[in-house]
C-alpha positions as CSV (number, residue, x, y, z in Angstrom):
1,X,47.3,12.1,-16.7
2,X,47.3,9.2,-14.5
3,X,45.4,7.2,-16.9
4,X,44.7,3.8,-14.9
5,X,43.3,5.6,-11.7
6,X,40.7,7.5,-13.8
7,X,39.7,4.5,-15.4
8,X,39.5,3.0,-12.3
9,X,37.6,5.0,-10.2
10,X,35.5,6.6,-13.4
11,X,34.1,3.0,-14.8
12,X,33.8,1.9,-11.2
13,X,30.8,4.8,-10.6
14,X,29.8,4.4,-13.9
15,X,29.3,1.1,-13.6
16,X,27.3,2.0,-10.2
17,X,24.8,4.3,-11.8
18,X,24.6,1.6,-14.8
19,X,23.5,-1.4,-12.3
20,X,21.4,1.0,-10.1
21,X,18.2,0.6,-12.5
22,X,18.1,3.9,-13.3
23,X,19.2,4.0,-16.5
24,X,17.4,7.5,-17.4
25,X,19.8,8.8,-14.2
26,X,21.5,11.5,-16.4
27,X,18.3,12.7,-18.4
28,X,16.1,15.8,-17.4
29,X,19.4,18.0,-16.7
30,X,18.3,21.3,-17.3
31,X,20.0,23.3,-19.7
32,X,20.2,27.3,-20.4
33,X,22.4,29.2,-23.0
34,X,23.6,33.7,-22.7
35,X,24.5,34.9,-25.3
36,X,26.1,38.2,-26.3
37,X,26.6,40.3,-29.7
38,X,27.5,43.8,-30.5
39,X,25.1,45.5,-32.5
40,X,26.9,46.8,-35.4
41,X,26.0,50.0,-38.3
42,X,26.0,47.9,-41.6
43,X,29.9,48.9,-41.9
44,X,30.6,47.0,-39.3
45,X,31.4,49.8,-36.5
46,X,30.1,49.6,-33.1
47,X,27.0,51.3,-32.6
48,X,26.5,54.0,-30.4
49,X,23.0,54.4,-30.8
50,X,20.8,53.2,-27.1
51,X,20.1,50.1,-26.6
52,X,16.6,49.5,-28.7
53,X,13.5,50.4,-26.6
54,X,11.5,47.8,-28.1
55,X,13.8,45.2,-26.8
56,X,12.4,46.6,-23.3
57,X,14.3,47.6,-20.1
58,X,18.1,46.0,-20.2
59,X,17.9,46.2,-16.2
60,X,14.5,44.4,-15.8
61,X,14.1,42.3,-19.1
62,X,15.2,38.8,-18.1
63,X,15.9,37.3,-21.6
64,X,17.1,40.9,-23.7
65,X,19.5,42.6,-21.6
66,X,23.0,44.0,-22.3
67,X,26.3,43.7,-21.2
68,X,29.5,45.7,-21.1
69,X,28.5,47.9,-23.5
70,X,25.3,49.6,-24.4
71,X,25.6,48.0,-28.0
72,X,26.6,44.4,-26.3
73,X,23.1,42.6,-26.6
74,X,22.8,39.6,-24.1
75,X,20.4,36.9,-24.9
76,X,19.4,34.7,-22.1
77,X,17.1,32.1,-22.3
78,X,15.0,30.0,-19.8
79,X,15.9,26.5,-19.1
80,X,15.1,23.8,-20.8
81,X,15.3,19.6,-21.0
82,X,16.5,19.1,-24.4
83,X,18.9,20.9,-26.1
84,X,16.6,21.7,-29.2
85,X,13.9,23.0,-26.9
86,X,16.7,25.7,-25.6
87,X,18.0,26.2,-29.3
88,X,14.2,26.7,-30.8
89,X,13.6,29.6,-27.4
90,X,17.0,31.2,-28.5
91,X,16.2,31.2,-32.9
92,X,13.1,32.9,-31.6
93,X,14.7,35.5,-29.7
94,X,17.0,36.0,-32.4
95,X,14.0,36.8,-34.6
96,X,12.5,39.0,-32.0
97,X,16.0,41.1,-32.2
98,X,15.8,41.8,-35.5
99,X,12.3,42.6,-36.2
100,X,12.8,45.5,-33.4
101,X,16.4,46.8,-34.1
102,X,17.4,49.6,-36.0
103,X,16.6,48.0,-40.0
104,X,20.0,48.9,-40.7
105,X,22.0,47.6,-37.4
106,X,23.3,44.2,-37.5
107,X,24.5,41.9,-35.0
108,X,28.2,40.7,-35.3
109,X,29.4,37.3,-35.9
110,X,32.1,36.3,-33.7
111,X,33.1,36.9,-30.5
112,X,36.0,39.1,-31.2
113,X,35.0,42.6,-32.1
114,X,34.2,44.7,-35.0
115,X,36.4,47.2,-35.9
116,X,37.0,49.4,-32.8
117,X,38.5,52.9,-32.5
118,X,39.6,52.5,-29.1
119,X,37.8,52.5,-26.0
120,X,36.2,56.2,-26.6
121,X,34.5,54.1,-29.3
122,X,32.7,52.0,-26.6
123,X,29.5,53.1,-24.9
124,X,29.2,51.9,-21.9
125,X,26.1,50.4,-20.9
126,X,23.4,52.7,-19.3
127,X,20.7,51.2,-16.9
128,X,19.0,54.5,-15.4
129,X,18.8,56.5,-12.2
130,X,17.9,53.5,-9.8
131,X,20.8,53.0,-7.6
132,X,20.6,49.3,-8.4
133,X,20.5,50.5,-12.0
134,X,23.5,53.1,-11.3
135,X,25.7,50.1,-9.6
136,X,25.5,48.4,-12.8
137,X,26.9,51.3,-14.9
138,X,29.6,52.3,-11.9
139,X,30.8,48.8,-12.1
140,X,30.9,48.9,-15.9
141,X,32.7,51.9,-15.9
142,X,35.3,50.6,-13.4
143,X,36.1,47.8,-15.9
144,X,36.6,49.8,-18.2
145,X,39.3,51.9,-16.0
146,X,40.6,48.5,-14.9
147,X,41.2,46.5,-18.2
148,X,40.2,48.5,-21.2
149,X,36.8,49.2,-23.0
150,X,38.1,47.0,-25.8
151,X,38.5,43.4,-24.0
152,X,35.4,44.2,-23.0
153,X,33.9,44.1,-26.5
154,X,34.7,41.1,-26.7
155,X,31.3,38.7,-26.9
156,X,31.1,34.5,-25.7
157,X,28.2,32.0,-25.1
158,X,27.7,30.7,-21.5
159,X,26.1,27.3,-20.8
160,X,24.2,27.0,-17.7
161,X,23.4,23.6,-16.5
162,X,22.2,21.4,-13.1
163,X,21.7,18.0,-12.9
164,X,18.8,16.1,-12.8
165,X,17.4,16.0,-9.0
166,X,16.5,12.5,-9.2
167,X,20.6,12.2,-10.3
168,X,22.4,13.6,-6.6
169,X,20.3,10.2,-4.5
170,X,21.5,7.5,-6.9
171,X,25.2,9.3,-7.1
172,X,25.2,9.6,-3.2
173,X,24.6,5.9,-3.2
174,X,27.2,5.1,-5.5
175,X,29.3,7.1,-3.6
176,X,28.2,5.4,-0.5
177,X,27.8,8.7,1.3
178,X,25.1,8.6,4.1
179,X,23.5,12.1,3.0
180,X,22.2,13.4,-0.3
181,X,21.4,17.0,0.8
182,X,22.7,20.1,-0.2
183,X,25.8,19.7,1.0
184,X,26.6,16.7,-1.1
185,X,25.2,18.5,-4.1
186,X,27.2,21.3,-3.2
187,X,30.4,19.2,-3.1
188,X,29.9,17.5,-6.2
189,X,29.6,20.3,-8.4
190,X,33.0,21.5,-7.0
191,X,34.4,18.0,-7.6
192,X,33.1,18.9,-11.4
193,X,34.5,22.5,-11.0
194,X,38.1,21.0,-10.3
195,X,38.0,18.4,-13.3
196,X,37.0,21.4,-15.5
197,X,40.0,23.2,-14.6
198,X,42.0,20.2,-14.7
199,X,40.3,19.2,-18.5
200,X,38.9,22.0,-19.8
201,X,41.3,23.1,-22.0
202,X,39.9,20.3,-24.1
203,X,36.8,22.8,-24.7
204,X,39.4,25.6,-26.5
205,X,40.5,23.2,-28.7
206,X,37.4,21.3,-29.9
207,X,35.2,24.8,-30.1
208,X,37.4,27.6,-30.0
209,X,36.5,29.6,-33.0
210,X,38.7,33.2,-32.4
211,X,42.1,32.6,-34.0
212,X,42.4,35.8,-35.6
213,X,41.5,39.3,-35.0
214,X,41.2,42.7,-36.6
215,X,44.2,45.1,-36.1
216,X,42.4,47.1,-34.3
217,X,42.0,44.9,-31.6
218,X,45.8,45.4,-30.5
219,X,45.7,49.1,-31.7
220,X,49.0,50.6,-29.8
221,X,50.4,47.5,-28.2
222,X,54.1,45.9,-28.6
223,X,53.1,43.4,-26.4
224,X,50.4,41.2,-28.8
225,X,52.5,38.3,-30.3
226,X,50.4,37.9,-32.9
227,X,51.2,37.6,-36.8
228,X,49.4,39.3,-40.1
229,X,47.7,36.6,-41.8
230,X,46.8,39.1,-44.6
231,X,46.2,42.8,-44.8
232,X,43.1,43.8,-41.9
233,X,43.9,40.0,-39.8
234,X,46.0,38.9,-37.4
235,X,46.1,36.1,-36.3
236,X,48.3,33.6,-34.1
237,X,48.8,30.6,-36.2
238,X,47.9,27.9,-34.1
239,X,45.3,29.8,-31.9
240,X,41.7,28.0,-31.2
241,X,40.6,30.9,-29.1
242,X,41.9,34.0,-29.0
243,X,39.6,35.4,-26.6
244,X,40.0,32.9,-23.9
245,X,44.1,33.6,-24.3
246,X,46.1,36.6,-22.6
247,X,45.0,38.5,-25.1
248,X,41.7,38.4,-23.6
249,X,40.0,37.2,-20.4
250,X,43.0,35.4,-19.0
251,X,45.1,38.9,-19.0
252,X,47.5,39.7,-16.4
253,X,45.5,42.0,-14.4
254,X,44.1,39.0,-12.5
255,X,47.1,36.9,-12.8
256,X,47.8,37.3,-9.1
257,X,44.6,36.1,-8.4
258,X,44.2,32.8,-6.7
259,X,40.4,31.5,-6.2
260,X,39.7,28.0,-4.7
261,X,37.5,25.7,-5.9
262,X,38.7,22.8,-3.3
263,X,35.4,23.8,-1.6
264,X,32.8,25.9,-1.5
265,X,34.0,27.6,2.1
266,X,37.7,28.0,0.1
267,X,35.6,29.7,-2.9
268,X,33.9,32.2,-1.2
269,X,36.5,32.8,1.2
270,X,38.6,34.0,-1.5
271,X,36.5,35.7,-3.5
272,X,35.2,37.4,-0.4
273,X,38.9,38.2,0.4
274,X,39.2,39.8,-3.3
275,X,36.2,42.2,-2.9
276,X,37.3,43.2,0.5
277,X,41.0,43.4,0.0
278,X,42.5,47.2,-1.7
279,X,44.3,46.9,-4.7
280,X,47.2,50.2,-4.0
281,X,46.8,50.1,-8.5
282,X,43.2,50.8,-8.9
283,X,43.2,53.3,-5.7
284,X,45.5,55.7,-7.7
285,X,42.2,55.6,-10.4
286,X,40.2,57.0,-7.3
287,X,36.8,56.0,-6.6
288,X,34.5,59.0,-6.5
289,X,36.0,61.9,-8.2
290,X,34.5,65.3,-8.6
291,X,31.3,63.9,-7.7
292,X,31.5,61.2,-10.4
293,X,31.9,57.4,-9.6
294,X,34.9,56.1,-11.3
295,X,34.4,52.1,-9.5
296,X,32.8,50.6,-7.0
297,X,35.9,50.2,-4.8
298,X,39.7,50.2,-5.2
299,X,39.7,46.4,-3.8
300,X,41.3,43.8,-6.2
301,X,37.8,43.0,-8.0
302,X,34.6,45.4,-7.4
303,X,31.9,42.3,-7.2
304,X,32.4,38.4,-7.6
305,X,31.6,38.7,-11.1
306,X,34.5,40.5,-12.0
307,X,36.7,37.1,-12.0
308,X,37.2,35.8,-15.0
309,X,36.6,32.1,-14.4
310,X,36.7,29.5,-16.7
311,X,33.5,28.0,-15.2
312,X,31.4,29.1,-12.2
313,X,29.3,27.8,-9.4
314,X,26.4,29.9,-9.2
315,X,22.8,29.9,-7.0
316,X,20.2,32.2,-8.5
317,X,20.1,35.2,-5.9
318,X,17.8,37.2,-4.4
319,X,17.5,40.9,-5.4
320,X,20.3,42.3,-3.6
321,X,21.9,39.5,-2.5
322,X,25.9,39.1,-3.5
323,X,26.1,35.9,-5.3
324,X,29.0,34.7,-2.4
325,X,26.0,35.3,0.1
326,X,23.8,33.1,-2.4
327,X,26.1,30.4,-2.2
328,X,26.2,30.4,1.3
329,X,22.6,30.5,2.0
330,X,21.5,27.6,-0.5
331,X,24.9,25.6,-1.9
332,X,25.6,25.4,-5.6
333,X,22.5,25.7,-7.7
334,X,23.6,25.0,-11.2
335,X,27.2,25.4,-12.9
336,X,28.0,28.4,-15.5
337,X,30.6,27.0,-18.5
338,X,31.9,30.3,-19.6
339,X,34.5,29.1,-22.6
340,X,32.5,29.1,-25.6
341,X,33.2,31.3,-28.3
342,X,30.4,33.0,-30.0
343,X,30.5,30.6,-33.7
344,X,30.1,32.5,-36.9
345,X,29.9,29.0,-38.7
346,X,26.2,29.0,-36.5
347,X,23.5,31.5,-37.0
348,X,22.9,31.4,-33.0
349,X,26.6,30.8,-32.5
350,X,25.9,27.9,-31.0
351,X,24.4,24.5,-32.2
352,X,23.0,21.0,-30.3
353,X,26.1,18.7,-31.1
354,X,28.6,21.5,-28.9
355,X,25.6,21.6,-26.3
356,X,24.6,18.0,-26.0
357,X,28.8,17.2,-25.8
358,X,29.1,19.8,-22.7
359,X,26.3,18.3,-21.0
360,X,28.0,14.8,-21.6
361,X,31.3,16.5,-20.4
362,X,29.3,17.9,-17.1
363,X,28.9,14.6,-16.2
364,X,32.3,13.2,-17.2
365,X,33.8,16.2,-14.6
366,X,31.6,14.4,-11.9
367,X,32.4,11.1,-11.9
368,X,35.7,11.1,-12.9
369,X,38.3,11.1,-9.4
370,X,38.6,15.4,-8.6
371,X,41.0,15.5,-5.7
372,X,42.1,18.9,-4.1
373,X,44.2,21.2,-6.4
374,X,46.7,23.2,-4.4
375,X,48.6,26.6,-5.6
376,X,51.2,24.9,-8.0
377,X,48.8,22.9,-9.2
378,X,46.0,25.4,-10.4
379,X,48.9,27.7,-11.9
380,X,50.3,24.8,-14.2
381,X,46.3,23.7,-14.8
382,X,45.7,27.6,-15.9
383,X,48.8,27.7,-17.9
384,X,47.5,24.5,-19.9
385,X,44.2,26.7,-20.8
386,X,46.2,29.5,-22.1
387,X,48.6,27.5,-24.0
388,X,45.8,25.7,-25.6
389,X,43.7,29.0,-26.5
390,X,47.1,30.3,-28.0
391,X,48.5,27.5,-29.3
392,X,46.1,24.2,-29.7
393,X,47.1,23.6,-33.0
394,X,49.9,23.1,-33.1
395,X,51.9,19.9,-34.0
396,X,53.4,17.8,-31.1
397,X,51.8,20.1,-28.4
398,X,52.9,19.2,-24.5
399,X,50.5,20.5,-21.9
400,X,51.7,20.1,-18.1
401,X,49.9,17.3,-15.7
402,X,51.0,17.0,-12.2
403,X,54.2,18.5,-13.5
404,X,55.0,15.8,-16.3
405,X,54.3,16.5,-20.1
406,X,51.2,15.3,-21.2
407,X,50.6,14.9,-25.0
408,X,47.6,17.0,-25.6
409,X,46.4,14.4,-28.5
410,X,46.3,12.1,-26.2
411,X,45.5,13.0,-23.4
412,X,41.8,14.1,-24.9
413,X,41.3,10.5,-27.1
414,X,41.0,9.5,-23.1
415,X,39.0,11.8,-22.3
416,X,36.7,11.2,-25.4
417,X,37.4,8.0,-25.0
418,X,36.0,8.0,-21.0
419,X,32.8,10.2,-22.0
420,X,31.4,7.2,-23.9
421,X,30.3,6.0,-21.1
422,X,28.1,9.3,-20.2
423,X,27.2,9.4,-23.7
424,X,25.2,6.3,-23.4
425,X,23.6,7.0,-20.6
426,X,22.4,10.5,-21.5
427,X,20.8,9.0,-24.8
428,X,18.8,6.0,-23.2
429,X,16.0,5.4,-24.9
430,X,17.0,7.5,-27.7
431,X,17.4,4.9,-30.7
432,X,18.9,8.3,-32.6
433,X,21.9,8.3,-30.1
434,X,22.4,12.4,-30.7
435,X,24.9,11.8,-27.8
436,X,27.4,9.6,-28.7
437,X,26.9,11.5,-32.4
438,X,28.0,15.0,-31.0
439,X,30.6,12.5,-29.4
440,X,31.9,11.0,-32.6
441,X,31.9,15.0,-34.2
442,X,34.4,15.8,-31.7
443,X,36.6,12.9,-32.0
444,X,37.0,13.9,-35.5
445,X,38.7,17.0,-34.7
446,X,41.3,14.9,-32.9
447,X,42.2,13.1,-36.1
448,X,41.9,16.0,-38.3
449,X,42.9,19.0,-36.9
450,X,41.4,21.0,-39.9
451,X,38.3,19.6,-38.9
452,X,38.7,22.6,-35.8
453,X,36.3,25.5,-35.9
454,X,39.1,27.7,-35.4
455,X,41.0,25.9,-38.6
456,X,37.8,26.1,-40.5
457,X,37.3,29.9,-39.9
458,X,41.0,30.3,-40.9
459,X,40.4,28.2,-44.4
460,X,37.7,30.5,-45.3
461,X,39.8,33.6,-45.2
462,X,42.5,31.6,-47.0
463,X,40.1,31.0,-49.3
464,X,38.4,33.6,-49.8
465,X,41.2,36.5,-49.5
466,X,39.0,38.1,-47.1
467,X,40.3,39.6,-44.1
468,X,39.1,38.7,-40.2
469,X,36.8,41.9,-40.2
470,X,35.3,41.1,-44.1
471,X,34.3,38.1,-43.0
472,X,32.9,38.6,-39.8
473,X,30.6,41.1,-41.4
474,X,29.9,39.0,-44.7
475,X,28.4,36.5,-41.9
476,X,27.2,39.0,-39.7
477,X,24.6,40.0,-43.1
478,X,24.2,36.8,-43.9
479,X,22.7,35.8,-40.8
480,X,20.6,38.9,-40.6
481,X,18.8,37.8,-44.1
482,X,18.7,34.4,-42.1
483,X,16.3,35.5,-39.6
484,X,14.7,37.9,-41.3
485,X,13.8,35.5,-43.8
486,X,13.1,32.5,-41.7
487,X,9.5,31.2,-42.6
488,X,6.6,30.4,-40.2
489,X,7.9,32.3,-37.0
490,X,6.3,31.7,-33.9
491,X,4.1,34.7,-33.8
492,X,2.7,33.7,-30.2
493,X,6.2,33.9,-29.1
494,X,7.1,36.9,-30.7
495,X,4.1,38.5,-28.9
496,X,5.3,36.7,-25.3
497,X,8.5,38.2,-26.2
498,X,7.0,41.8,-27.1
499,X,4.7,42.1,-24.1
500,X,7.7,40.9,-21.5
501,X,9.9,43.9,-22.9
502,X,6.9,46.7,-22.3
503,X,6.5,44.7,-18.7
504,X,10.4,46.0,-18.1
505,X,9.8,48.8,-19.2
506,X,6.5,49.2,-16.6
507,X,9.1,47.7,-13.9
508,X,11.8,50.0,-14.6
509,X,9.6,53.1,-14.3
510,X,8.5,51.3,-10.9
511,X,11.5,51.4,-9.8
512,X,12.8,54.8,-10.5
513,X,9.7,56.2,-9.1
514,X,10.8,54.8,-5.8
515,X,12.9,57.2,-3.0
516,X,16.6,55.9,-3.8
517,X,18.5,56.7,-0.6
518,X,22.5,58.0,-1.3
519,X,24.1,56.2,-3.7
520,X,27.4,55.6,-1.2
521,X,24.9,54.1,2.0
522,X,23.3,52.0,-1.2
523,X,26.9,50.4,-1.7
524,X,27.7,50.1,2.2
525,X,24.6,48.1,2.7
526,X,25.5,46.1,-0.3
527,X,28.9,45.1,0.6
528,X,28.3,45.3,4.0
529,X,29.3,41.3,6.1
């Protein structure tokens, strides 16, 4: 890692922000979370029941929906300027869900799934008879055929973030740019994306909490490379996040995909090419066979979201608008960090220190030097992510940077040291210094690897003698009790959620009453250049 150059450029830009007179320049960024959880039976089996009607329509409810499986609930918060408001909203959502799920069901407390009985045990999410609903279901059928349903049963937490509007003119002045408009904003977000590819492996080390799995997750496979921790538990001894490893979302099926983040145009070009390039392998699956749709198309990617990126540039799309078209139309609006595991150590799967660190990390990534990444560098950087996911706590672990070995601890310490400046700006006006505190908590994980959540989870299993499944089931039961017994729920919010659920059901019914063109014609229009 070229420390001197990062110091020089990064510190110059940081000083420029400080000297601008706008000490609150980073305050007010918008933060949101998407958190997934499997619904499971009291025995820890994936639920076979339909998405609870009392939670509304998974197709039209903005805040409670489903991901891959009918049993995989996804809770989506609005955006907030403070992390405590965000987490309070997420807590309220959990309370509402537990009040309206079947009494005996639980939300699984970890990213890696419960005990499974093969692909057939995982019900695909259903969204009704409308074309937009059918498209979502057919897409998921295709995912199951391409990657297997078991991988799709993994849960995660996505952190959505946008810098405050008043940040961009100040940064433009610091960078001596004559334009602080949308093109400049998109360019800076792509600088952030490139630096996340360089340094984002740090998120796996600090926050990864999926070092072990139930044997059913790899049943029938002999290439997993895991060993037995105890009966009923397979693990990788130094793993941080098997979810983000080659066993999870960095699977070999997408190894040949190369999506550049050197610019918005490059990114849109590469994703569009993947969606329009036929795959001989996927063509063998068929698209529509005997009147049954198996996938949306036989391209390398069915749609943009099939690309399992660590981080994505985003813009809210209009109805029926593809994500790449939305980006081309309006530029980057926010970024979505996708590397966080669901934490069994936190009732809602995430905590304030984690969210504050990610906000400061985003600021570091946009301020640090961010040269273009060529193909060989991209391969090297992607391997770093997988290496840390599989072996991040390994003593003396070396990563690669510009063709040279880089000690993980040394590199990580340099990043955290550089982030002190962004934390100071984010702490402006707050004597409690919450961002500096969040940074200090993470720094301790470099001093003591046993403080990492992946190590803590393994220690818990060793001390209790529980298998991964038993520990996850115990924590799931504990959190159900926590949310159902939580004192003084905000009844107004719970009533608002109930009203949203009812309105979403009405919206779903109105959509299905509308005339629907043939599904093939609908897809042709959606994918039209």
